[in-house]
mmCIF file of the C-alpha atoms, coordinates in Angstrom:
data_MODEL
# 
_entry.id   MODEL 
# 
loop_
_atom_site.group_PDB 
_atom_site.id 
_atom_site.type_symbol 
_atom_site.label_atom_id 
_atom_site.label_alt_id 
_atom_site.label_comp_id 
_atom_site.label_asym_id 
_atom_site.label_entity_id 
_atom_site.label_seq_id 
_atom_site.pdbx_PDB_ins_code 
_atom_site.Cartn_x 
_atom_site.Cartn_y 
_atom_site.Cartn_z 
_atom_site.occupancy 
_atom_site.B_iso_or_equiv 
_atom_site.pdbx_formal_charge 
_atom_site.auth_seq_id 
_atom_site.auth_comp_id 
_atom_site.auth_asym_id 
_atom_site.auth_atom_id 
_atom_site.pdbx_PDB_model_num 
ATOM 1   C CA . MET A 1 1   ? 0.876   -35.312 4.604   1.00 0.00 ? 1   MET A CA 1 
ATOM 2   C CA . PHE A 1 2   ? -0.127  -32.295 6.701   1.00 0.00 ? 2   PHE A CA 1 
ATOM 3   C CA . ARG A 1 3   ? 1.498   -28.907 6.452   1.00 0.00 ? 3   ARG A CA 1 
ATOM 4   C CA . LYS A 1 4   ? 3.008   -27.537 9.638   1.00 0.00 ? 4   LYS A CA 1 
ATOM 5   C CA . ASN A 1 5   ? 1.223   -24.210 9.234   1.00 0.00 ? 5   ASN A CA 1 
ATOM 6   C CA . GLU A 1 6   ? -2.270  -24.749 7.888   1.00 0.00 ? 6   GLU A CA 1 
ATOM 7   C CA . TRP A 1 7   ? -3.810  -21.666 6.335   1.00 0.00 ? 7   TRP A CA 1 
ATOM 8   C CA . HIS A 1 8   ? -7.531  -21.147 6.042   1.00 0.00 ? 8   HIS A CA 1 
ATOM 9   C CA . PHE A 1 9   ? -9.725  -18.901 3.964   1.00 0.00 ? 9   PHE A CA 1 
ATOM 10  C CA . ASP A 1 10  ? -8.739  -15.353 4.944   1.00 0.00 ? 10  ASP A CA 1 
ATOM 11  C CA . TRP A 1 11  ? -11.926 -13.412 5.626   1.00 0.00 ? 11  TRP A CA 1 
ATOM 12  C CA . SER A 1 12  ? -10.102 -10.195 6.572   1.00 0.00 ? 12  SER A CA 1 
ATOM 13  C CA . GLU A 1 13  ? -8.281  -10.164 3.206   1.00 0.00 ? 13  GLU A CA 1 
ATOM 14  C CA . LEU A 1 14  ? -11.568 -10.848 1.404   1.00 0.00 ? 14  LEU A CA 1 
ATOM 15  C CA . MET A 1 15  ? -13.329 -7.996  3.242   1.00 0.00 ? 15  MET A CA 1 
ATOM 16  C CA . THR A 1 16  ? -10.397 -5.671  2.543   1.00 0.00 ? 16  THR A CA 1 
ATOM 17  C CA . GLY A 1 17  ? -10.492 -6.617  -1.139  1.00 0.00 ? 17  GLY A CA 1 
ATOM 18  C CA . VAL A 1 18  ? -14.243 -6.091  -1.451  1.00 0.00 ? 18  VAL A CA 1 
ATOM 19  C CA . ILE A 1 19  ? -14.078 -2.725  0.339   1.00 0.00 ? 19  ILE A CA 1 
ATOM 20  C CA . PHE A 1 20  ? -11.175 -1.624  -1.872  1.00 0.00 ? 20  PHE A CA 1 
ATOM 21  C CA . LEU A 1 21  ? -13.089 -2.644  -5.020  1.00 0.00 ? 21  LEU A CA 1 
ATOM 22  C CA . ILE A 1 22  ? -16.193 -0.748  -3.871  1.00 0.00 ? 22  ILE A CA 1 
ATOM 23  C CA . VAL A 1 23  ? -14.078 2.346   -3.225  1.00 0.00 ? 23  VAL A CA 1 
ATOM 24  C CA . ALA A 1 24  ? -12.444 1.946   -6.665  1.00 0.00 ? 24  ALA A CA 1 
ATOM 25  C CA . TYR A 1 25  ? -15.861 1.706   -8.341  1.00 0.00 ? 25  TYR A CA 1 
ATOM 26  C CA . CYS A 1 26  ? -17.073 4.857   -6.569  1.00 0.00 ? 26  CYS A CA 1 
ATOM 27  C CA . LEU A 1 27  ? -13.933 6.746   -7.559  1.00 0.00 ? 27  LEU A CA 1 
ATOM 28  C CA . PHE A 1 28  ? -14.251 5.730   -11.214 1.00 0.00 ? 28  PHE A CA 1 
ATOM 29  C CA . LYS A 1 29  ? -17.969 6.537   -11.307 1.00 0.00 ? 29  LYS A CA 1 
ATOM 30  C CA . GLN A 1 30  ? -17.777 9.941   -9.566  1.00 0.00 ? 30  GLN A CA 1 
ATOM 31  C CA . PRO A 1 31  ? -14.291 11.411  -10.173 1.00 0.00 ? 31  PRO A CA 1 
ATOM 32  C CA . GLY A 1 32  ? -15.560 14.949  -9.636  1.00 0.00 ? 32  GLY A CA 1 
ATOM 33  C CA . LYS A 1 33  ? -16.270 14.440  -5.947  1.00 0.00 ? 33  LYS A CA 1 
ATOM 34  C CA . THR A 1 34  ? -14.343 16.671  -3.587  1.00 0.00 ? 34  THR A CA 1 
ATOM 35  C CA . LEU A 1 35  ? -10.884 15.741  -2.451  1.00 0.00 ? 35  LEU A CA 1 
ATOM 36  C CA . SER A 1 36  ? -11.992 16.173  1.142   1.00 0.00 ? 36  SER A CA 1 
ATOM 37  C CA . GLY A 1 37  ? -14.442 13.307  0.784   1.00 0.00 ? 37  GLY A CA 1 
ATOM 38  C CA . LEU A 1 38  ? -11.732 11.280  -0.894  1.00 0.00 ? 38  LEU A CA 1 
ATOM 39  C CA . VAL A 1 39  ? -9.327  11.940  1.958   1.00 0.00 ? 39  VAL A CA 1 
ATOM 40  C CA . ILE A 1 40  ? -11.869 10.645  4.486   1.00 0.00 ? 40  ILE A CA 1 
ATOM 41  C CA . VAL A 1 41  ? -12.634 7.516   2.433   1.00 0.00 ? 41  VAL A CA 1 
ATOM 42  C CA . ILE A 1 42  ? -8.932  6.861   1.960   1.00 0.00 ? 42  ILE A CA 1 
ATOM 43  C CA . ALA A 1 43  ? -8.294  7.368   5.668   1.00 0.00 ? 43  ALA A CA 1 
ATOM 44  C CA . ILE A 1 44  ? -10.915 4.770   6.570   1.00 0.00 ? 44  ILE A CA 1 
ATOM 45  C CA . ALA A 1 45  ? -9.562  2.352   3.946   1.00 0.00 ? 45  ALA A CA 1 
ATOM 46  C CA . ALA A 1 46  ? -6.003  2.847   5.258   1.00 0.00 ? 46  ALA A CA 1 
ATOM 47  C CA . ILE A 1 47  ? -7.103  2.060   8.793   1.00 0.00 ? 47  ILE A CA 1 
ATOM 48  C CA . ILE A 1 48  ? -8.961  -1.073  7.652   1.00 0.00 ? 48  ILE A CA 1 
ATOM 49  C CA . ARG A 1 49  ? -6.011  -2.156  5.517   1.00 0.00 ? 49  ARG A CA 1 
ATOM 50  C CA . GLY A 1 50  ? -3.583  -1.605  8.397   1.00 0.00 ? 50  GLY A CA 1 
ATOM 51  C CA . ILE A 1 51  ? -5.728  -3.599  10.814  1.00 0.00 ? 51  ILE A CA 1 
ATOM 52  C CA . SER A 1 52  ? -6.020  -6.405  8.240   1.00 0.00 ? 52  SER A CA 1 
ATOM 53  C CA . LYS A 1 53  ? -2.241  -6.534  7.848   1.00 0.00 ? 53  LYS A CA 1 
ATOM 54  C CA . ILE A 1 54  ? -1.693  -6.500  11.604  1.00 0.00 ? 54  ILE A CA 1 
ATOM 55  C CA . SER A 1 55  ? -4.099  -9.420  12.003  1.00 0.00 ? 55  SER A CA 1 
ATOM 56  C CA . ALA A 1 56  ? -2.121  -11.461 9.433   1.00 0.00 ? 56  ALA A CA 1 
ATOM 57  C CA . TYR A 1 57  ? 1.314   -10.576 10.830  1.00 0.00 ? 57  TYR A CA 1 
ATOM 58  C CA . SER A 1 58  ? 2.016   -13.534 13.114  1.00 0.00 ? 58  SER A CA 1 
ATOM 59  C CA . ARG A 1 59  ? 0.955   -16.121 10.533  1.00 0.00 ? 59  ARG A CA 1 
ATOM 60  C CA . LEU A 1 60  ? 2.934   -14.402 7.767   1.00 0.00 ? 60  LEU A CA 1 
ATOM 61  C CA . ARG A 1 61  ? 5.999   -14.174 10.023  1.00 0.00 ? 61  ARG A CA 1 
ATOM 62  C CA . GLN A 1 62  ? 5.906   -17.964 10.432  1.00 0.00 ? 62  GLN A CA 1 
ATOM 63  C CA . GLU A 1 63  ? 5.938   -18.327 6.646   1.00 0.00 ? 63  GLU A CA 1 
ATOM 64  C CA . THR A 1 64  ? 8.309   -15.551 5.560   1.00 0.00 ? 64  THR A CA 1 
ATOM 65  C CA . GLY A 1 65  ? 10.394  -14.753 8.628   1.00 0.00 ? 65  GLY A CA 1 
ATOM 66  C CA . MET A 1 66  ? 11.730  -11.264 9.183   1.00 0.00 ? 66  MET A CA 1 
ATOM 67  C CA . ARG A 1 67  ? 10.276  -9.944  5.922   1.00 0.00 ? 67  ARG A CA 1 
ATOM 68  C CA . ALA A 1 68  ? 6.900   -9.900  7.658   1.00 0.00 ? 68  ALA A CA 1 
ATOM 69  C CA . THR A 1 69  ? 8.232   -7.238  10.026  1.00 0.00 ? 69  THR A CA 1 
ATOM 70  C CA . LEU A 1 70  ? 8.312   -4.802  7.097   1.00 0.00 ? 70  LEU A CA 1 
ATOM 71  C CA . MET A 1 71  ? 4.630   -5.535  6.517   1.00 0.00 ? 71  MET A CA 1 
ATOM 72  C CA . LEU A 1 72  ? 3.946   -4.815  10.200  1.00 0.00 ? 72  LEU A CA 1 
ATOM 73  C CA . VAL A 1 73  ? 5.672   -1.439  9.871   1.00 0.00 ? 73  VAL A CA 1 
ATOM 74  C CA . ASP A 1 74  ? 3.636   -0.831  6.699   1.00 0.00 ? 74  ASP A CA 1 
ATOM 75  C CA . ALA A 1 75  ? 0.448   -1.711  8.601   1.00 0.00 ? 75  ALA A CA 1 
ATOM 76  C CA . ILE A 1 76  ? 1.267   0.716   11.405  1.00 0.00 ? 76  ILE A CA 1 
ATOM 77  C CA . VAL A 1 77  ? 2.001   3.465   8.854   1.00 0.00 ? 77  VAL A CA 1 
ATOM 78  C CA . ASP A 1 78  ? -1.382  2.750   7.200   1.00 0.00 ? 78  ASP A CA 1 
ATOM 79  C CA . VAL A 1 79  ? -3.226  3.134   10.508  1.00 0.00 ? 79  VAL A CA 1 
ATOM 80  C CA . ILE A 1 80  ? -1.307  6.286   11.490  1.00 0.00 ? 80  ILE A CA 1 
ATOM 81  C CA . LEU A 1 81  ? -1.887  7.922   8.084   1.00 0.00 ? 81  LEU A CA 1 
ATOM 82  C CA . GLY A 1 82  ? -5.569  7.037   8.281   1.00 0.00 ? 82  GLY A CA 1 
ATOM 83  C CA . ILE A 1 83  ? -5.926  8.631   11.706  1.00 0.00 ? 83  ILE A CA 1 
ATOM 84  C CA . LEU A 1 84  ? -3.952  11.728  10.665  1.00 0.00 ? 84  LEU A CA 1 
ATOM 85  C CA . PHE A 1 85  ? -6.097  12.173  7.540   1.00 0.00 ? 85  PHE A CA 1 
ATOM 86  C CA . ILE A 1 86  ? -9.303  11.976  9.563   1.00 0.00 ? 86  ILE A CA 1 
ATOM 87  C CA . LEU A 1 87  ? -8.022  14.443  12.159  1.00 0.00 ? 87  LEU A CA 1 
ATOM 88  C CA . ASN A 1 88  ? -6.664  16.965  9.600   1.00 0.00 ? 88  ASN A CA 1 
ATOM 89  C CA . VAL A 1 89  ? -8.473  16.711  6.268   1.00 0.00 ? 89  VAL A CA 1 
ATOM 90  C CA . PRO A 1 90  ? -6.961  19.922  4.730   1.00 0.00 ? 90  PRO A CA 1 
ATOM 91  C CA . ALA A 1 91  ? -3.434  18.626  5.368   1.00 0.00 ? 91  ALA A CA 1 
ATOM 92  C CA . GLY A 1 92  ? -4.448  15.332  3.763   1.00 0.00 ? 92  GLY A CA 1 
ATOM 93  C CA . VAL A 1 93  ? -5.701  17.147  0.665   1.00 0.00 ? 93  VAL A CA 1 
ATOM 94  C CA . ALA A 1 94  ? -2.487  19.201  0.419   1.00 0.00 ? 94  ALA A CA 1 
ATOM 95  C CA . ALA A 1 95  ? -0.216  16.192  0.688   1.00 0.00 ? 95  ALA A CA 1 
ATOM 96  C CA . LEU A 1 96  ? -2.310  13.718  -1.300  1.00 0.00 ? 96  LEU A CA 1 
ATOM 97  C CA . GLY A 1 97  ? -0.134  13.505  -4.426  1.00 0.00 ? 97  GLY A CA 1 
ATOM 98  C CA . TYR A 1 98  ? 3.079   12.727  -2.561  1.00 0.00 ? 98  TYR A CA 1 
ATOM 99  C CA . ILE A 1 99  ? 1.493   10.541  0.065   1.00 0.00 ? 99  ILE A CA 1 
ATOM 100 C CA . PHE A 1 100 ? -0.106  8.293   -2.519  1.00 0.00 ? 100 PHE A CA 1 
ATOM 101 C CA . ALA A 1 101 ? 3.122   8.015   -4.466  1.00 0.00 ? 101 ALA A CA 1 
ATOM 102 C CA . PHE A 1 102 ? 4.947   6.750   -1.385  1.00 0.00 ? 102 PHE A CA 1 
ATOM 103 C CA . TRP A 1 103 ? 1.977   4.649   -0.286  1.00 0.00 ? 103 TRP A CA 1 
ATOM 104 C CA . PHE A 1 104 ? 1.824   2.874   -3.668  1.00 0.00 ? 104 PHE A CA 1 
ATOM 105 C CA . LEU A 1 105 ? 5.565   2.268   -3.629  1.00 0.00 ? 105 LEU A CA 1 
ATOM 106 C CA . PHE A 1 106 ? 5.767   1.111   -0.030  1.00 0.00 ? 106 PHE A CA 1 
ATOM 107 C CA . ASP A 1 107 ? 2.732   -1.210  -0.183  1.00 0.00 ? 107 ASP A CA 1 
ATOM 108 C CA . SER A 1 108 ? 3.785   -2.693  -3.522  1.00 0.00 ? 108 SER A CA 1 
ATOM 109 C CA . ILE A 1 109 ? 7.402   -3.307  -2.504  1.00 0.00 ? 109 ILE A CA 1 
ATOM 110 C CA . ILE A 1 110 ? 6.366   -4.870  0.819   1.00 0.00 ? 110 ILE A CA 1 
ATOM 111 C CA . ALA A 1 111 ? 3.846   -7.080  -0.989  1.00 0.00 ? 111 ALA A CA 1 
ATOM 112 C CA . LEU A 1 112 ? 6.521   -8.136  -3.502  1.00 0.00 ? 112 LEU A CA 1 
ATOM 113 C CA . LEU A 1 113 ? 8.841   -9.106  -0.658  1.00 0.00 ? 113 LEU A CA 1 
ATOM 114 C CA . ASN A 1 114 ? 6.139   -11.216 0.979   1.00 0.00 ? 114 ASN A CA 1 
ATOM 115 C CA . VAL A 1 115 ? 4.388   -12.743 -2.043  1.00 0.00 ? 115 VAL A CA 1 
ATOM 116 C CA . SER A 1 116 ? 6.588   -15.844 -2.103  1.00 0.00 ? 116 SER A CA 1 
ATOM 117 C CA . HIS A 1 117 ? 4.293   -17.705 0.287   1.00 0.00 ? 117 HIS A CA 1 
ATOM 118 C CA . LEU A 1 118 ? 1.611   -17.829 -2.434  1.00 0.00 ? 118 LEU A CA 1 
ATOM 119 C CA . LYS A 1 119 ? 3.771   -20.239 -4.483  1.00 0.00 ? 119 LYS A CA 1 
ATOM 120 C CA . GLN A 1 120 ? 2.799   -23.070 -2.145  1.00 0.00 ? 120 GLN A CA 1 
ATOM 121 C CA . PHE A 1 121 ? -0.884  -22.476 -2.882  1.00 0.00 ? 121 PHE A CA 1 
ATOM 122 C CA . ASN A 1 122 ? -1.062  -21.751 -6.596  1.00 0.00 ? 122 ASN A CA 1 
ATOM 123 C CA . THR A 1 123 ? 1.611   -20.649 -9.087  1.00 0.00 ? 123 THR A CA 1 
ATOM 124 C CA . GLY A 1 124 ? -0.902  -18.764 -11.243 1.00 0.00 ? 124 GLY A CA 1 
ATOM 125 C CA . LEU A 1 125 ? -2.137  -16.695 -8.299  1.00 0.00 ? 125 LEU A CA 1 
ATOM 126 C CA . TYR A 1 126 ? 1.472   -16.053 -7.284  1.00 0.00 ? 126 TYR A CA 1 
ATOM 127 C CA . ILE A 1 127 ? 2.282   -14.726 -10.765 1.00 0.00 ? 127 ILE A CA 1 
ATOM 128 C CA . LEU A 1 128 ? -0.886  -12.601 -10.892 1.00 0.00 ? 128 LEU A CA 1 
ATOM 129 C CA . SER A 1 129 ? -0.072  -11.113 -7.487  1.00 0.00 ? 129 SER A CA 1 
ATOM 130 C CA . MET A 1 130 ? 3.484   -10.381 -8.669  1.00 0.00 ? 130 MET A CA 1 
ATOM 131 C CA . ILE A 1 131 ? 2.165   -8.613  -11.789 1.00 0.00 ? 131 ILE A CA 1 
ATOM 132 C CA . LEU A 1 132 ? -0.306  -6.507  -9.783  1.00 0.00 ? 132 LEU A CA 1 
ATOM 133 C CA . ASN A 1 133 ? 2.377   -5.473  -7.309  1.00 0.00 ? 133 ASN A CA 1 
ATOM 134 C CA . ILE A 1 134 ? 4.853   -4.607  -10.074 1.00 0.00 ? 134 ILE A CA 1 
ATOM 135 C CA . LEU A 1 135 ? 2.131   -2.444  -11.653 1.00 0.00 ? 135 LEU A CA 1 
ATOM 136 C CA . GLY A 1 136 ? 1.692   -0.821  -8.219  1.00 0.00 ? 136 GLY A CA 1 
ATOM 137 C CA . VAL A 1 137 ? 5.412   0.059   -8.132  1.00 0.00 ? 137 VAL A CA 1 
ATOM 138 C CA . ILE A 1 138 ? 5.195   1.557   -11.640 1.00 0.00 ? 138 ILE A CA 1 
ATOM 139 C CA . VAL A 1 139 ? 2.128   3.645   -10.752 1.00 0.00 ? 139 VAL A CA 1 
ATOM 140 C CA . GLY A 1 140 ? 3.847   4.778   -7.536  1.00 0.00 ? 140 GLY A CA 1 
ATOM 141 C CA . LEU A 1 141 ? 6.910   5.937   -9.468  1.00 0.00 ? 141 LEU A CA 1 
ATOM 142 C CA . LEU A 1 142 ? 4.721   7.776   -11.985 1.00 0.00 ? 142 LEU A CA 1 
ATOM 143 C CA . LEU A 1 143 ? 2.882   9.510   -9.148  1.00 0.00 ? 143 LEU A CA 1 
ATOM 144 C CA . LEU A 1 144 ? 6.175   10.528  -7.548  1.00 0.00 ? 144 LEU A CA 1 
ATOM 145 C CA . MET A 1 145 ? 7.486   12.024  -10.794 1.00 0.00 ? 145 MET A CA 1 
ATOM 146 C CA . ALA A 1 146 ? 4.394   14.146  -11.398 1.00 0.00 ? 146 ALA A CA 1 
ATOM 147 C CA . PRO A 1 147 ? 2.669   14.991  -8.094  1.00 0.00 ? 147 PRO A CA 1 
ATOM 148 C CA . VAL A 1 148 ? 0.778   17.964  -9.620  1.00 0.00 ? 148 VAL A CA 1 
ATOM 149 C CA . VAL A 1 149 ? -0.653  15.726  -12.317 1.00 0.00 ? 149 VAL A CA 1 
ATOM 150 C CA . ALA A 1 150 ? -1.379  13.194  -9.616  1.00 0.00 ? 150 ALA A CA 1 
ATOM 151 C CA . ALA A 1 151 ? -3.317  15.768  -7.603  1.00 0.00 ? 151 ALA A CA 1 
ATOM 152 C CA . VAL A 1 152 ? -5.406  16.679  -10.650 1.00 0.00 ? 152 VAL A CA 1 
ATOM 153 C CA . THR A 1 153 ? -6.178  13.067  -11.569 1.00 0.00 ? 153 THR A CA 1 
ATOM 154 C CA . ILE A 1 154 ? -6.020  11.604  -8.070  1.00 0.00 ? 154 ILE A CA 1 
ATOM 155 C CA . ALA A 1 155 ? -9.496  10.060  -8.064  1.00 0.00 ? 155 ALA A CA 1 
ATOM 156 C CA . THR A 1 156 ? -8.731  7.897   -11.096 1.00 0.00 ? 156 THR A CA 1 
ATOM 157 C CA . LEU A 1 157 ? -5.243  6.993   -9.931  1.00 0.00 ? 157 LEU A CA 1 
ATOM 158 C CA . VAL A 1 158 ? -6.482  6.136   -6.462  1.00 0.00 ? 158 VAL A CA 1 
ATOM 159 C CA . GLY A 1 159 ? -9.249  4.093   -8.089  1.00 0.00 ? 159 GLY A CA 1 
ATOM 160 C CA . PHE A 1 160 ? -6.549  2.027   -9.809  1.00 0.00 ? 160 PHE A CA 1 
ATOM 161 C CA . TYR A 1 161 ? -4.726  1.629   -6.503  1.00 0.00 ? 161 TYR A CA 1 
ATOM 162 C CA . PHE A 1 162 ? -7.820  0.343   -4.760  1.00 0.00 ? 162 PHE A CA 1 
ATOM 163 C CA . ALA A 1 163 ? -8.657  -1.924  -7.704  1.00 0.00 ? 163 ALA A CA 1 
ATOM 164 C CA . PHE A 1 164 ? -5.121  -3.403  -7.798  1.00 0.00 ? 164 PHE A CA 1 
ATOM 165 C CA . PHE A 1 165 ? -4.910  -4.032  -4.083  1.00 0.00 ? 165 PHE A CA 1 
ATOM 166 C CA . GLY A 1 166 ? -8.554  -5.080  -3.819  1.00 0.00 ? 166 GLY A CA 1 
ATOM 167 C CA . ILE A 1 167 ? -8.047  -7.776  -6.447  1.00 0.00 ? 167 ILE A CA 1 
ATOM 168 C CA . ASN A 1 168 ? -4.757  -8.762  -4.818  1.00 0.00 ? 168 ASN A CA 1 
ATOM 169 C CA . ALA A 1 169 ? -6.385  -9.070  -1.368  1.00 0.00 ? 169 ALA A CA 1 
ATOM 170 C CA . ILE A 1 170 ? -9.165  -11.281 -2.797  1.00 0.00 ? 170 ILE A CA 1 
ATOM 171 C CA . ILE A 1 171 ? -6.557  -13.447 -4.551  1.00 0.00 ? 171 ILE A CA 1 
ATOM 172 C CA . ILE A 1 172 ? -4.706  -13.873 -1.264  1.00 0.00 ? 172 ILE A CA 1 
ATOM 173 C CA . ALA A 1 173 ? -7.937  -14.705 0.595   1.00 0.00 ? 173 ALA A CA 1 
ATOM 174 C CA . PHE A 1 174 ? -8.756  -17.508 -1.843  1.00 0.00 ? 174 PHE A CA 1 
ATOM 175 C CA . ALA A 1 175 ? -5.158  -18.703 -2.277  1.00 0.00 ? 175 ALA A CA 1 
ATOM 176 C CA . ARG A 1 176 ? -4.732  -19.283 1.436   1.00 0.00 ? 176 ARG A CA 1 
ATOM 177 C CA . ARG A 1 177 ? -7.628  -21.731 1.534   1.00 0.00 ? 177 ARG A CA 1 
ATOM 178 C CA . LEU A 1 178 ? -6.034  -24.060 -1.023  1.00 0.00 ? 178 LEU A CA 1 
# 
């Protein structure tokens, strides 16, 4: 009758999703903004995303086991990258193409490994999350193959990243309340 591990509406995922969607909107609306500003915004978003993942770690570990440890490592990498970008903006600008390629790939693969817990809430949301994360892997591979192109079009590509993961975070927030 009652589930052993009751989930509740996940406010941190919802806030992460909303922030990511706002950042995506800004990037699509003003793609000509400087990369330095983008590096700072991305650094703040990475720190918020990492903290959100860390806060969900113990609950996700109960549901998925050791696979959640990969998400914890991913969360720590997010926070460290965010801090490094804030402390050294020029280095962040120089490495942006490659960093985003690996960030897309790592986040998407980790999310794919941990998405199975959404099946218990809603199959449709599980499938949508799978599709978004597979698209994230594809975009990550494309970024890795053409980092110069990525640097030139980074605002739009990063906008897609934030849109994908913002929508995914909102889906997770609502799915966990079911």
